[in-house]
C-alpha positions in Angstrom: 194.9 -10.4 200.1 198.2 -11.6 198.3 198.8 -9.9 194.7 201.7 -11.8 193.2 202.6 -9.4 189.8 201.0 -6.9 187.6 201.5 -6.9 183.9 201.5 -4.1 181.4 202.9 -4.0 178.1 202.2 -3.3 174.5 203.0 -4.1 170.5 204.0 -2.7 167.3 205.7 -4.7 164.2 209.1 -5.9 164.6 211.2 -9.0 163.4 213.9 -11.7 164.4 216.4 -9.1 163.0 215.3 -5.8 165.0 215.1 -8.1 168.0 219.5 -8.5 167.3 219.5 -4.8 167.1 217.8 -4.5 170.8 219.9 -7.5 172.1 223.3 -5.2 170.4 222.0 -2.5 172.2 221.0 -3.4 175.9 224.1 -5.7 175.8 226.7 -2.8 175.6 224.5 0.3 174.7 225.8 0.2 171.0 224.4 0.0 167.6 225.7 -0.7 164.1 223.3 2.4 163.0 224.4 5.8 162.4 223.1 6.6 166.0 224.6 9.4 168.4 226.6 7.0 170.7 226.3 9.6 173.7 222.6 9.5 173.1 222.4 5.9 173.0 224.7 5.7 176.8 222.0 7.6 178.0 219.2 5.8 177.1 221.1 2.6 177.7 221.8 3.9 181.8 218.2 5.2 181.9 216.8 1.4 181.7 218.9 1.0 184.8 219.4 -2.9 184.0 220.9 -5.6 186.4 220.6 -8.6 183.9 219.8 -9.4 180.0 219.0 -12.9 178.7 218.1 -14.2 175.9 215.6 -17.2 175.1 213.1 -18.8 173.1 209.4 -19.7 173.8 207.9 -20.3 170.5 209.1 -17.3 169.4 213.1 -15.7 170.5 212.6 -13.1 173.2 215.0 -10.9 175.6 214.5 -10.4 179.3 215.6 -8.0 181.2 215.4 -7.6 184.6 216.2 -3.5 186.7 217.8 -3.2 189.5 213.9 -1.8 190.6 213.0 -5.6 190.1 210.8 -5.1 187.0 210.9 -7.5 184.6 210.7 -6.9 180.9 210.2 -9.6 177.8 210.7 -8.2 174.2 209.6 -11.2 171.7 210.7 -11.0 168.0 207.5 -10.0 166.7 207.3 -6.9 168.8 205.3 -8.0 172.0 207.0 -6.0 175.0 205.5 -7.2 178.5 206.5 -5.8 181.9 206.2 -7.0 185.0 206.8 -6.2 188.6 206.2 -8.7 191.8 207.6 -6.4 194.7 203.9 -5.3 194.8 202.2 -4.1 198.1 197.6 -4.2 198.2 198.1 -0.7 199.3 200.3 1.2 197.3 198.9 -1.3 194.5 198.1 2.1 192.0 201.4 3.6 192.9 203.0 0.8 192.1 201.0 0.5 188.6 201.9 4.3 188.1 205.8 3.1 188.5 205.6 0.5 185.7 203.9 2.5 183.5 206.3 5.6 183.8 209.3 3.5 183.1 207.5 2.0 180.2 206.6 5.1 178.7 209.6 7.3 180.2 212.6 4.9 179.8 212.2 2.0 177.5 209.7 3.3 174.8 212.0 6.4 174.4 215.0 4.0 174.3 213.0 1.8 171.7 211.9 4.7 169.8 215.0 6.3 169.1 216.9 2.6 168.2 214.5 2.6 165.3 214.3 6.3 164.3 216.0 5.3 161.1 214.3 3.8 157.8 210.6 4.4 156.9 208.8 6.7 159.7 205.7 5.8 161.4 202.9 8.1 160.4 202.7 11.1 162.4 198.9 9.9 162.8 200.2 7.2 165.3 203.2 8.9 166.5 203.3 9.5 170.3 200.5 7.0 170.6 201.2 6.0 174.0 199.0 2.8 175.9 199.8 0.8 178.1 196.8 -0.1 179.3 194.8 -3.0 180.2 196.8 -3.6 183.4 196.6 -7.2 184.9 196.6 -7.8 189.0 197.8 -11.5 189.3 196.1 -12.5 192.6 197.4 -15.2 194.8 194.2 -17.7 195.7 192.1 -15.0 196.6 188.4 -14.8 197.6 185.3 -13.9 195.7 184.9 -11.1 197.3 188.6 -9.9 197.5 188.3 -9.5 193.8 184.7 -7.6 194.1 186.5 -5.2 196.3 189.2 -4.5 194.0 187.2 -3.9 190.9 185.1 -1.8 193.1 188.1 0.4 193.7 188.8 0.1 189.4 186.1 -0.4 187.6 182.3 0.5 187.6 181.3 -2.5 186.0 182.8 -6.0 184.6 182.7 -6.7 180.9 183.2 -10.5 181.6 184.3 -13.3 184.3 186.0 -17.1 183.1 187.7 -19.8 185.4 189.6 -23.1 184.6 191.2 -25.3 187.2 194.4 -23.0 187.6 193.3 -19.6 187.2 190.0 -17.4 187.6 189.5 -14.4 185.1 187.5 -10.9 186.0 187.6 -8.3 183.2 186.6 -4.8 183.5 187.7 -2.0 181.0 191.5 -1.1 181.9 191.6 -3.4 184.8 192.1 -7.9 184.1 192.0 -9.3 187.6 194.0 -13.3 187.5 193.0 -15.5 190.5 195.8 -17.6 190.6 194.9 -20.9 192.3 197.9 -23.5 191.0 202.0 -23.3 191.9 203.1 -22.7 187.9 202.6 -19.0 187.2 203.4 -19.4 183.3 200.1 -20.7 182.3 199.0 -17.3 183.8 202.0 -15.3 181.8 201.2 -17.1 178.7 197.4 -16.1 178.9 198.3 -12.3 179.7 200.9 -12.1 176.8 198.4 -13.2 174.3 196.0 -11.0 175.6 198.4 -7.7 175.5 198.9 -8.8 171.8 195.2 -9.1 170.9 194.2 -5.9 172.3 197.1 -4.1 170.7 197.0 -5.6 167.7 193.2 -4.8 167.6 193.4 -1.3 169.0 196.0 -1.0 165.9 193.6 -1.8 163.6 190.8 0.3 165.1 193.3 3.4 164.8 194.0 2.7 161.1 190.1 2.6 160.6 189.9 5.8 162.1 192.4 7.4 160.2 190.8 5.8 157.2 187.8 7.8 157.9 189.8 11.1 158.4 191.4 11.3 155.8 188.3 10.5 153.9 187.4 13.3 155.2 190.1 15.8 154.2 190.0 14.7 151.1 186.0 15.6 150.5 186.9 18.9 152.1 189.1 19.7 149.7 186.7 18.3 146.9 183.6 19.6 147.9 184.1 23.0 146.3 182.1 23.5 143.3 184.1 25.5 142.5 188.0 26.5 143.1 190.8 29.7 143.0 193.4 29.3 140.9 196.0 30.5 143.6 194.3 27.5 145.6 194.9 24.6 143.3 198.1 24.2 144.6 197.8 24.2 148.2 195.2 21.7 147.9 197.7 19.7 146.0 200.3 19.8 148.5 197.6 18.3 150.9 196.8 15.6 149.0 200.2 14.7 148.5 200.5 14.5 152.0 197.9 12.6 152.7 199.1 10.0 149.9 202.5 9.4 151.8 200.5 8.7 155.4 198.5 6.2 153.2 201.1 4.1 152.0 203.0 4.2 154.5 199.7 2.8 156.9 198.9 0.4 153.7 202.0 -1.4 153.9 201.6 -1.5 157.5 199.1 -3.3 157.5 199.8 -5.9 154.5 202.0 -6.8 156.8 200.0 -8.0 160.0 198.4 -11.0 158.6 201.7 -12.6 158.8 202.1 -11.9 162.6 198.7 -13.1 163.7 198.8 -16.2 162.0 202.0 -17.2 163.4 200.8 -16.1 166.9 197.9 -18.4 166.0 199.9 -21.3 165.2 202.2 -20.7 168.2 199.0 -20.6 170.6 197.4 -23.1 169.1 200.5 -25.5 169.9 201.1 -24.3 173.4 199.8 -26.7 176.1 199.4 -23.9 178.9 197.0 -22.2 176.5 194.4 -25.0 176.0 192.3 -24.2 178.5 192.0 -20.3 177.8 191.6 -21.0 173.6 188.1 -21.6 173.9 187.6 -17.9 174.8 190.6 -16.0 172.6 190.9 -18.5 170.3 187.9 -17.5 167.6 189.5 -14.0 168.2 192.2 -14.8 166.0 190.5 -15.8 163.1 188.3 -12.7 163.8 191.4 -10.7 163.5 192.3 -12.2 160.5 189.2 -11.4 159.0 189.3 -7.8 160.3 193.0 -7.2 158.7 191.1 -8.6 155.1 188.4 -5.8 155.4 191.2 -3.2 156.4 193.1 -4.2 153.5 190.4 -3.5 151.3 189.4 -0.6 153.2 192.7 1.1 152.3 192.7 -0.1 148.6 189.7 1.9 148.4 191.0 5.4 150.3 193.8 5.1 147.9 192.0 4.5 145.2 189.8 7.6 145.9 193.3 9.9 146.7 194.7 8.6 143.3 191.6 9.8 141.8 192.1 13.0 143.9 195.2 13.6 142.7 194.6 13.2 138.9 191.7 15.7 139.3 194.1 18.7 140.7 196.7 17.6 137.8 194.4 18.2 135.6 193.2 21.5 137.5 197.2 22.7 137.7 197.3 21.9 133.5 194.1 24.5 133.1 195.8 26.9 135.7 199.1 26.7 133.3 197.1 26.8 129.9 195.2 29.9 130.9 199.0 31.5 131.8 200.2 31.0 128.3 197.1 32.5 126.8 197.5 35.6 129.3 201.5 35.6 128.0 200.3 35.4 124.0 198.1 38.5 124.7 200.5 40.4 126.1 203.1 39.6 123.5 200.6 40.0 120.8 200.2 43.4 121.9 204.1 44.3 122.0 204.3 42.8 118.1 201.3 45.0 117.4 202.9 48.3 118.7 206.2 47.0 116.5 203.9 46.7 113.9 202.4 50.5 114.2 205.9 51.5 114.0 207.0 50.0 111.0 203.5 50.0 108.8 203.2 54.3 110.0 204.7 57.1 109.3 204.3 58.9 112.4 206.2 56.5 114.6 207.5 57.8 117.6 211.5 58.6 117.1 214.2 58.8 119.4 212.7 61.9 121.3 210.9 63.1 124.6 207.9 61.7 122.7 209.4 58.6 121.6 210.8 57.8 125.4 207.2 58.5 126.9 205.5 56.6 124.2 208.1 53.2 125.3 207.4 53.5 129.0 203.4 53.8 127.8 203.8 50.4 126.0 205.6 49.0 129.1 202.8 50.1 131.6 200.4 48.7 129.5 202.1 45.6 129.1 202.9 44.9 132.5 199.6 46.4 133.5 197.7 43.7 131.3 200.6 40.8 132.7 199.2 41.8 136.0 195.6 41.8 135.0 195.4 38.5 133.5 197.1 36.8 136.3 194.5 38.5 138.7 192.3 36.7 136.9 193.5 34.0 136.7 194.2 33.2 140.0 191.1 34.3 140.9 189.1 32.5 138.2 186.7 29.6 139.9 187.5 26.2 138.1 184.8 23.6 138.1 185.6 20.4 140.1 184.0 17.4 138.4 182.8 14.1 140.9 180.7 11.4 141.1 178.8 12.1 144.7 178.2 9.2 147.2 175.8 8.7 149.5 177.8 8.4 152.6 174.4 6.3 154.4 175.4 3.4 152.4 177.5 1.5 154.0 
């Protein structure tokens, strides 16, 4: 059985401006940004590059060839596809691991550092490294060969389809593509679109899960019917942190429609994808609808977060008002003591008793102030909010 090539890849939002920055870096280890030059050089050397080319294939891209025979294609919209054609059937999984290791430990750190300035990636999305699925391209393999590979990697197949140029058998983490013609470009275009679609969908799924997590965290804060005064500032800080994450993700989601529509337009005008569009074409429209759904979900999450923020600001105001009232009481006590001195003949003079009298008043004032502070901190403030039935979706 002849294994022609293996492919992996990933996607995150980029633009042609960032592609130019990547090109400057891979060409001569430079960046116009205020980045550590020594670290840039170190990361550049770890890429072990042999050749770098700039081209256009629907979208602008950079093609990198390493000294180890790894090919890297980086598109202007952020799609990255890595491949290797020096594959041995008996060391297939070792070869796959080597390609994934290069992606995770050489390429990803370099790209991450290059774009480490500016708006941050939400911490919930950072350090997520998924190089699935693996695409294994076979050259005129028999059905028995494909089935044997499938049994070594997957417990079941999800679907399969064929056209005049190639057959596809898909498992969970593996795609087996049996190449039947001499032109590999059609297979590569199919793989590029599959990686983009799967990564696009996976990113939306992460955002959906983050919506659930953040909503539940807000609920945990608001579910207390009464809350101690000393806990209000802590809960307000949590709400502020959630708000930062929500705003970052909301901006990312709003960018995604542009990417999917551009990819759809290019795919539908690409003759190399004509035979596979019946399979993947509908998914562009589905993903556009999913983006629209996520935009509404995050708008609702932002509104819920804003209501929580307003609620805790109101509680903070109540705490401040109670503190002012407590200080008023202490001040009134001091005024009362002064009035006693003014209107009684027995007001203490500068004597031992007068000194005792002064310290007694100071102690009483201090004690009352501390008592009022403890009462304020432990006073329970009512959280008034609308209850929703979560079983209704």
